[in-house]
C-alpha positions as CSV (number, residue, x, y, z in Angstrom):
1,M,34.0,-1.5,-8.5
2,N,32.2,-4.1,-10.6
3,T,29.2,-5.0,-8.4
4,E,28.5,-8.1,-10.5
5,H,31.5,-9.8,-8.8
6,A,31.2,-8.3,-5.3
7,T,32.3,-10.7,-2.7
8,T,29.4,-12.4,-0.9
9,D,31.1,-12.1,2.5
10,Q,30.7,-8.3,2.5
11,P,27.7,-7.0,4.4
12,W,24.8,-6.1,2.0
13,A,24.9,-2.4,3.0
14,I,28.5,-2.2,1.7
15,R,27.8,-4.1,-1.4
16,V,24.8,-1.9,-2.2
17,S,26.7,1.3,-1.4
18,R,29.3,0.3,-4.1
19,A,26.8,-0.3,-6.9
20,D,28.2,1.4,-10.0
21,S,24.9,1.7,-11.9
22,S,21.1,1.8,-11.2
23,E,20.8,-1.6,-12.9
24,A,23.5,-3.1,-10.6
25,L,21.8,-1.6,-7.6
26,D,18.4,-3.0,-8.6
27,R,20.0,-6.5,-9.1
28,L,21.7,-6.3,-5.7
29,M,18.5,-5.2,-4.0
30,D,16.5,-7.9,-5.8
31,A,19.0,-10.5,-4.6
32,W,19.0,-9.1,-1.0
33,H,15.2,-9.0,-0.9
34,E,15.0,-12.6,-2.1
35,G,17.5,-13.6,0.6
36,V,15.8,-11.8,3.6
37,T,12.3,-13.1,2.7
38,A,13.3,-16.7,1.9
39,G,13.0,-17.7,5.5
40,G,9.8,-15.8,6.1
41,G,11.5,-13.6,8.7
42,L,10.0,-10.3,7.4
43,Q,6.5,-11.4,6.8
44,G,5.2,-9.4,9.7
45,A,6.3,-6.1,8.2
46,I,3.1,-4.7,6.7
47,G,3.7,-3.6,3.1
48,F,7.3,-4.6,3.0
49,D,7.1,-6.8,-0.1
50,S,4.9,-4.4,-2.1
51,H,7.3,-1.6,-1.3
52,M,10.3,-3.7,-2.4
53,E,8.5,-4.7,-5.6
54,R,8.0,-1.0,-6.4
55,R,11.6,-0.3,-5.4
56,D,10.3,2.2,-2.8
57,W,13.1,1.5,-0.3
58,E,12.2,4.5,1.9
59,S,8.7,3.0,2.6
60,A,10.1,-0.5,3.0
61,K,12.6,0.9,5.6
62,H,9.7,2.6,7.5
63,S,7.7,-0.6,7.4
64,I,10.5,-2.5,9.0
65,E,11.0,0.2,11.6
66,R,7.3,0.4,12.5
67,T,7.0,-3.3,12.8
68,Y,10.3,-4.3,14.5
69,G,11.6,-1.0,15.9
70,R,14.9,0.6,15.0
71,S,17.0,-1.5,17.4
72,S,15.6,-5.0,16.6
73,R,18.4,-7.4,17.2
74,E,17.0,-9.9,14.7
75,H,16.6,-7.4,11.9
76,R,19.3,-4.9,12.8
77,F,21.0,-4.9,9.4
78,T,17.8,-4.5,7.3
79,P,17.5,-0.7,7.9
80,D,21.2,-0.3,7.2
81,T,20.9,-2.1,3.8
82,L,17.8,-0.1,2.9
83,S,19.5,3.2,3.9
84,A,22.5,2.3,1.8
85,A,20.3,1.6,-1.2
86,I,18.4,4.9,-0.8
87,Q,21.7,6.8,-0.6
88,S,23.1,4.9,-3.6
89,R,20.0,5.7,-5.6
90,R,20.5,9.4,-4.8
91,M,24.2,9.3,-5.8
92,L,23.5,7.5,-9.0
93,G,21.0,10.1,-10.2
94,P,17.3,10.1,-11.0
95,R,15.7,6.7,-11.0
96,L,14.3,5.3,-14.2
97,T,11.7,2.6,-14.0
98,Y,13.2,-0.8,-14.5
99,P,11.1,-3.9,-14.5
100,R,11.8,-6.1,-11.5
101,L,14.0,-9.0,-12.4
102,T,12.5,-12.4,-11.5
């Protein structure tokens, strides 16, 4: 699947799970992060932004779970998206360091 043209009506977890390269995964996660933080909804999660900037999605997921719990109605899709990104990274192979696209 060409993730550059993934439909925007798909849930982020599905879009991320279908990334066909590390670069595509990074671009998707950058776009997702920009979208979820645009409204200030995740500002209470300590360390979330710094974890995302380092592409440390495991720590970002733990930050969300510690702050909002695993069953937070407001942020219920956030851990799913992060889990999909973590799994995709594992499937795509070892991570190289890519500069964050801004």
